[in-house]
C-alpha positions in Angstrom: 35.3 82.4 96.7 36.5 85.6 95.1 39.0 87.0 97.6 38.9 90.6 96.1 36.9 92.7 98.4 35.4 94.8 95.6 33.1 92.7 93.4 32.2 95.8 91.4 34.1 97.5 88.5 36.1 100.5 89.3 33.7 102.6 87.2 30.6 101.2 88.9 32.2 102.0 92.3 32.8 105.6 91.1 29.3 106.0 89.8 27.9 105.0 93.2 30.2 107.2 95.2 29.2 110.0 93.0 25.5 109.3 93.8 26.3 109.3 97.6 28.5 112.5 97.3 30.0 112.3 100.9 30.7 115.8 102.2 32.4 114.7 105.4 34.5 111.6 106.3 31.9 108.8 106.6 32.1 105.2 108.0 29.5 102.8 106.5 28.7 99.5 108.2 25.2 98.7 107.4 25.0 95.5 105.3 22.6 96.9 102.6 24.9 100.1 102.2 28.2 97.9 102.2 26.6 95.6 99.6 25.7 98.8 97.4 29.4 100.1 97.6 31.3 96.8 97.3 29.1 94.1 95.9 29.5 92.1 99.1 28.6 92.0 102.8 31.6 91.9 105.3 32.0 92.8 109.0 33.7 96.1 109.1 33.5 99.6 107.6 33.7 101.3 104.3 35.4 104.6 104.9 34.3 107.4 102.4 36.3 110.6 102.1 34.9 114.0 101.2 37.0 113.9 97.9 35.4 110.8 96.7 37.8 108.2 97.9 37.0 104.9 99.5 39.0 102.4 101.7 37.9 99.4 103.8 38.5 98.5 107.4 37.7 94.7 107.7 37.2 92.7 110.8 35.8 89.5 109.0 36.2 87.4 106.9 40.1 87.3 107.0 40.8 86.4 103.3 39.9 89.5 101.6 42.6 91.4 99.9 43.5 94.3 97.6 41.3 97.5 97.2 42.8 99.3 100.1 41.8 96.6 102.6 43.1 97.3 106.3 42.4 94.6 108.8 41.3 95.7 112.3 40.3 94.0 115.6 38.2 96.9 116.9 37.1 100.4 115.8 39.8 102.2 117.7 42.2 100.7 115.2 40.7 103.1 112.6 42.3 106.2 114.0 45.8 105.2 113.0 44.8 105.2 109.2 42.6 108.3 108.8 43.3 112.1 109.4 41.9 113.5 112.5 38.4 114.8 111.9 36.0 117.1 113.8 32.8 115.7 112.1 32.1 112.0 111.1 29.3 110.7 109.1 27.6 107.6 110.5 24.4 105.7 109.6 22.4 106.8 112.7 19.2 105.2 111.2 20.6 101.7 111.6 23.6 101.9 113.9 23.1 101.2 117.7 23.8 104.4 119.9 26.6 102.8 121.7 28.4 101.7 118.4 28.0 105.3 117.2 29.3 106.8 120.1 32.4 104.3 120.2 33.1 105.3 116.5 32.9 108.9 117.2 35.3 108.6 120.1 37.6 106.3 118.1 38.3 108.9 115.3 38.4 111.9 117.8 35.3 113.7 116.4 33.2 116.2 118.3 30.2 115.9 116.0 28.3 113.1 114.2 26.2 113.7 111.1 23.5 111.3 110.1 24.0 109.8 106.6 21.3 107.3 106.5 18.9 109.4 104.4 21.8 110.4 102.1 22.6 106.7 101.5 19.0 105.8 100.9 18.6 108.7 98.5 21.7 107.5 96.6 20.4 104.1 96.3 17.0 105.1 95.1 18.2 105.8 91.6 19.7 102.7 90.2 22.7 102.4 87.8 22.4 100.4 84.6 24.1 97.5 86.3 21.6 97.5 89.2 18.7 97.7 86.8 20.0 94.7 84.8 20.2 92.7 88.2 16.5 93.6 88.7 15.4 92.7 85.3 17.1 89.3 85.8 15.2 89.0 89.1 12.0 89.8 87.4 12.1 87.1 84.9 12.8 84.4 87.5 10.2 85.9 89.8 7.6 85.7 87.2 8.7 82.2 86.0 8.0 80.9 89.6 4.6 82.6 89.9 3.6 80.7 86.7 4.1 77.4 88.4 2.1 78.3 91.7 -1.2 76.6 90.5 0.7 73.2 89.9 1.9 73.4 93.6 -1.7 73.5 95.0 -3.5 70.5 96.3 -7.0 70.6 97.5 -7.2 70.9 101.4 -4.0 72.7 101.6 -3.4 75.4 104.2 -1.9 78.8 103.3 1.3 77.8 105.2 1.6 74.5 103.2 1.2 76.3 99.9 3.8 79.1 101.1 6.2 76.3 101.9 6.0 74.8 98.5 6.4 78.1 96.8 9.5 78.7 99.0 10.9 75.4 98.1 10.4 76.1 94.3 12.0 79.5 94.6 15.0 78.3 96.5 15.5 75.5 93.8 15.4 78.3 91.1 18.2 80.3 93.0 16.3 82.5 95.4 18.6 83.5 98.1 15.8 83.5 100.7 16.5 86.6 102.6 14.0 89.2 102.5 15.9 92.3 103.3 13.8 95.0 105.0 14.7 98.5 106.0 13.7 99.5 109.6 14.8 98.0 113.1 11.3 96.7 113.7 10.5 95.2 110.2 10.6 91.5 109.9 9.4 89.0 107.3 10.7 85.6 106.2 10.4 84.8 102.4 7.1 86.6 101.8 3.4 86.6 102.5 0.5 84.1 101.5 -3.0 85.4 102.7 -6.2 83.6 102.3 -9.7 84.6 103.3 -10.3 86.7 106.3 -6.6 86.6 107.4 -6.0 89.2 104.9 -7.9 91.6 107.2 -5.9 90.7 110.3 -3.9 93.9 111.3 -0.2 93.5 111.7 2.3 95.7 113.7 4.6 95.8 110.6 4.3 98.5 108.0 3.4 96.3 105.1 0.6 97.0 102.6 -1.2 93.7 103.8 -0.9 92.2 107.2 -2.1 88.6 108.4 -2.0 87.2 111.8 1.0 84.8 111.3 1.8 81.6 112.9 3.0 82.8 116.3 2.9 86.1 118.3 6.7 86.4 118.0 6.2 87.3 114.2 2.6 88.3 113.7 2.4 88.7 110.0 1.5 86.6 107.1 0.1 82.9 106.7 -1.8 81.6 109.8 -2.4 78.0 108.9 -5.9 78.7 107.5 -7.3 76.2 105.1 -7.7 77.4 101.4 -11.3 77.2 100.8 -13.7 77.7 97.8 -14.8 81.3 97.4 -11.8 82.6 99.1 -8.8 84.3 97.4 -5.3 83.5 97.9 -2.7 86.5 97.7 0.8 85.6 97.0 3.4 88.2 97.7 6.8 86.2 97.8 10.6 87.0 97.6 12.2 87.8 94.4 15.8 88.0 95.6 18.1 86.1 93.4 21.3 88.3 93.4 21.1 90.7 96.2 18.5 92.9 94.5 14.8 92.2 94.7 11.7 92.4 92.7 8.3 92.7 94.4 5.3 91.1 92.8 1.9 90.2 94.1 -0.7 87.9 92.2 -4.1 86.5 93.2 -5.4 83.0 93.0 -8.7 81.5 93.8 -10.7 78.2 94.4 -13.8 78.5 92.5 -16.1 81.5 91.9 -15.5 84.7 93.8 -17.9 87.4 94.7 -18.5 90.1 92.0 -17.1 92.9 94.2 -13.7 91.0 94.5 -13.5 90.7 90.8 -14.3 94.3 90.2 -11.7 95.4 92.8 -9.0 93.2 91.3 -9.7 94.7 87.8 -9.6 98.3 89.6 -6.0 97.3 90.9 -4.9 96.6 87.3 -6.4 99.9 85.9 -4.6 101.9 88.7 -1.2 100.2 87.9 -1.5 101.1 84.3 -2.7 104.6 85.1 0.2 105.2 87.3 2.6 103.7 85.0 1.7 106.2 82.4 1.6 109.1 84.9 4.9 108.6 86.6 7.3 110.4 84.2 10.4 111.9 85.9 9.5 115.0 87.9 6.0 113.7 89.0 5.4 114.2 92.7 4.8 110.8 94.3 2.0 112.2 96.6 0.0 112.9 93.3 0.4 109.2 92.3 -1.1 108.2 95.6 -4.0 110.7 95.1 -4.6 109.3 91.5 -4.7 105.7 92.8 -7.1 106.7 95.7 -9.3 108.7 93.2 -9.8 105.7 91.0 -10.7 103.4 93.8 -13.0 106.0 95.2 -14.8 106.5 91.7 -15.3 102.8 91.5 -17.0 102.8 94.9 -14.2 100.7 96.6 -12.4 103.2 98.8 -13.4 101.5 102.1 -11.5 98.4 100.9 -8.6 100.2 99.5 -5.2 99.2 100.9 -7.0 97.2 103.7 -10.3 97.1 105.5 -10.0 97.0 109.2 -6.6 98.8 108.8 -5.6 101.0 105.8 -1.9 101.3 104.6 -0.9 104.8 104.1 0.9 104.2 100.8 0.3 102.7 97.4 3.9 102.0 96.3 7.6 102.2 97.4 11.0 101.9 96.0 12.7 98.5 95.9 16.2 97.3 95.4 18.7 95.8 97.9 15.9 96.4 100.4 12.2 95.7 99.7 11.2 99.1 101.1 13.4 101.8 99.6 12.8 105.4 98.5 10.7 107.0 96.9 7.4 106.3 98.8 4.0 106.8 97.1 2.1 108.3 100.0 -0.2 111.4 100.5 2.4 113.4 102.6 5.6 112.3 100.5 7.8 115.1 99.2 9.6 112.9 96.7 9.5 113.1 92.9 10.0 110.4 90.3 13.5 110.3 89.1 14.6 108.4 86.0 16.4 105.2 87.3 13.9 104.7 90.3 12.7 101.2 90.6 9.3 101.3 92.1 6.8 98.7 93.4 3.1 99.6 92.8 0.6 97.7 95.0 -2.8 98.9 95.0 -4.6 96.1 97.0 -8.2 95.8 98.3 -9.5 93.6 101.2 -13.0 92.3 100.6 -14.5 90.9 104.0 -15.5 87.3 103.7 -13.4 86.8 100.4 -9.9 88.0 101.1 -7.4 90.2 99.4 -7.3 91.1 95.7 -5.1 93.2 93.6 -1.7 93.1 92.0 1.9 94.4 92.7 4.4 95.0 90.0 7.9 96.3 89.9 8.7 99.1 87.4 11.8 100.9 86.2 11.3 104.8 85.9 12.0 105.8 82.3 11.5 109.1 80.5 8.1 108.1 79.1 6.9 106.5 82.4 7.2 103.3 84.1 8.4 100.0 82.6 7.3 96.8 84.2 9.8 94.1 84.9 7.6 91.6 86.6 5.5 90.3 83.6 3.4 87.4 85.1 -0.3 87.1 84.2 -2.3 89.6 86.1 -5.7 88.2 86.2 -7.1 86.1 89.0 -6.1 82.6 88.3 -7.9 79.5 89.5 -6.1 76.8 91.6 -8.3 74.2 90.6 
């Protein structure tokens, strides 16, 4: 194990701190943000100063060294190492209330500023190093999807196929964790949906739901057998290095209804149209409107982003977490920035057949979006 706390170069750390632009002393403890700032996850805090400095208060593990590492047993130990401050920045979007109040008292602050959105905004524009990580993920992710037809055996259930995909992914280096933003967002290694299970609403804010195997995690595969005339939508984990790519492809057993094939082709058309349209400065709400308009003109709006329940977005940022900024939604105020990495997922649910449509991960460039998940996009037969 590398004992240096910082696994990023000094220049890369400076680039990321500049993106954050802390304006008050800030304590970061969320795992995703710690990984963003250091290249590793640890128990403790990254302390950002308003002048661009960073130091680390570590509880565990005990072998980390260098890089201004200070070991502490409890938050109150921090006060001995930082100047008194009236205002402290904390991640109120992920930090428990009691923990926030304890940190506020520990440093003697009278006011807390929420830095959650600032951190998400900083992470939404990737550095060249981050993009390289995601490009590497995309290559591995696409290679695994190319092997999916060979994993299928007739009579399989959705759960059995998902287990085989998970096994192959892990053997190819997938880290397994599907890191999701939001205290009530849960998912294991992804989603495999067949037939009408794609139309089962879920309490989670994902594009597609699924009933799941148990009420304790009601999302995804439910044990339904994969049958002729039904689709199998695969939306599995692409996390190989702490960054994730997001990709969906559709498989089938035998011939599908013509409306399902039409909707799938419409999804491909939407992805290509949005990839050309999304130059820096484009409002993300306009991208959603474009996608919906294409679906509506094709007579497919009632199936767009669900049937019984319609997801309120058609794409989202992706990176350390699978649901980052910006969001492609009708009321979004975001604009595309060069360096955004975005998953676009125009999906359709056809009753009696299942879900169709693709999802790709794209890097925002000056001329539009560049796809980094280049697996075949057409519906592929499993038999």
